[in-house]
C-alpha positions as CSV (number, residue, x, y, z in Angstrom):
1,M,-12.3,-25.4,3.4
2,T,-12.6,-21.9,3.6
3,K,-12.2,-19.3,0.6
4,T,-9.3,-16.8,1.3
5,T,-8.5,-13.7,-0.4
6,N,-5.9,-12.0,-1.2
7,P,-6.0,-8.7,0.3
8,N,-4.3,-6.7,-2.0
9,T,-6.5,-8.1,-4.6
10,E,-9.3,-6.2,-3.0
11,A,-7.7,-3.0,-1.9
12,E,-6.6,-2.8,-6.2
13,K,-10.2,-3.4,-6.8
14,A,-11.1,-0.9,-4.8
15,H,-8.7,1.4,-6.4
16,Q,-9.6,0.9,-9.7
17,K,-13.1,1.2,-9.1
18,A,-12.3,4.4,-7.1
19,L,-10.3,5.5,-10.1
20,T,-13.1,4.4,-13.1
21,L,-15.3,7.0,-10.5
22,I,-12.9,9.6,-10.6
23,Y,-12.4,9.6,-14.4
24,R,-16.6,9.5,-15.1
25,H,-17.4,12.8,-13.1
26,T,-14.5,14.3,-14.0
27,H,-15.3,16.5,-16.6
28,R,-14.7,16.3,-20.6
29,D,-12.4,19.5,-20.7
30,Y,-10.4,18.2,-17.7
31,K,-10.1,14.5,-19.0
32,G,-8.5,11.9,-22.2
33,N,-7.5,9.0,-23.5
34,Y,-4.4,9.5,-24.8
35,G,-2.6,6.5,-26.6
36,G,-5.0,4.2,-24.4
37,V,-4.5,5.6,-21.6
38,K,-7.2,7.5,-19.5
39,S,-5.5,10.8,-18.2
40,I,-7.0,13.7,-16.2
41,M,-5.6,17.0,-15.5
42,V,-4.4,18.4,-12.0
43,C,-2.4,20.9,-10.3
44,R,0.7,20.0,-9.2
45,G,3.2,22.6,-8.0
46,G,1.3,25.4,-9.4
47,A,1.0,24.3,-12.8
48,S,-1.5,21.9,-14.3
49,C,-0.3,18.6,-16.1
50,V,-2.3,15.5,-17.7
51,V,-1.6,12.5,-15.4
52,P,-2.5,8.6,-16.1
53,L,-5.2,7.6,-13.8
54,D,-2.5,5.2,-12.2
55,G,0.0,7.8,-12.0
56,L,-2.8,9.9,-9.4
57,T,-1.2,10.4,-5.6
58,E,-3.2,8.7,-3.3
59,A,-3.7,12.3,-1.7
60,E,-5.3,13.4,-5.2
61,V,-7.3,10.1,-5.2
62,A,-8.4,10.9,-1.6
63,D,-9.4,14.8,-3.0
64,R,-11.3,14.0,-5.6
65,L,-13.2,10.7,-4.3
66,P,-15.6,12.4,-2.1
67,Y,-17.1,14.4,-5.6
68,A,-17.2,11.5,-7.1
69,M,-18.8,9.6,-5.2
70,K,-22.1,12.3,-4.7
71,K,-22.2,12.1,-8.4
72,E,-22.2,8.8,-8.4
73,A,-25.1,8.6,-6.1
74,E,-27.0,11.0,-7.5
75,R,-26.6,9.7,-11.5
76,L,-27.9,6.0,-9.9
77,E,-31.0,7.7,-8.0
78,S,-31.7,9.9,-11.2
79,K,-31.4,6.1,-13.1
80,K,-33.8,4.8,-10.6
81,K,-36.2,7.6,-10.9
82,T,-36.3,7.4,-14.5
83,A,-37.0,3.5,-14.6
84,Q,-39.7,3.9,-12.0
85,A,-41.7,6.4,-14.3
86,V,-41.3,4.2,-17.1
87,E,-42.7,1.6,-14.9
């Protein structure tokens, strides 16, 4: 019997991972935790507003994700170099 995966669950996991990366690599002046909900500041309609991560549009996620992925790769590379230097 083969194991089937629920594509919605996999897509949701990927989306949550993307949101986590976006939050991690957003400057601390533009993010916060309000009432247990992680939020970031975005520009919508020419005005700045604080939006929960789950409230980001797909376009906003797509706009922020490349930068977050680049910074994450740099973070992991730096961590790897530090570990090698200790050895």
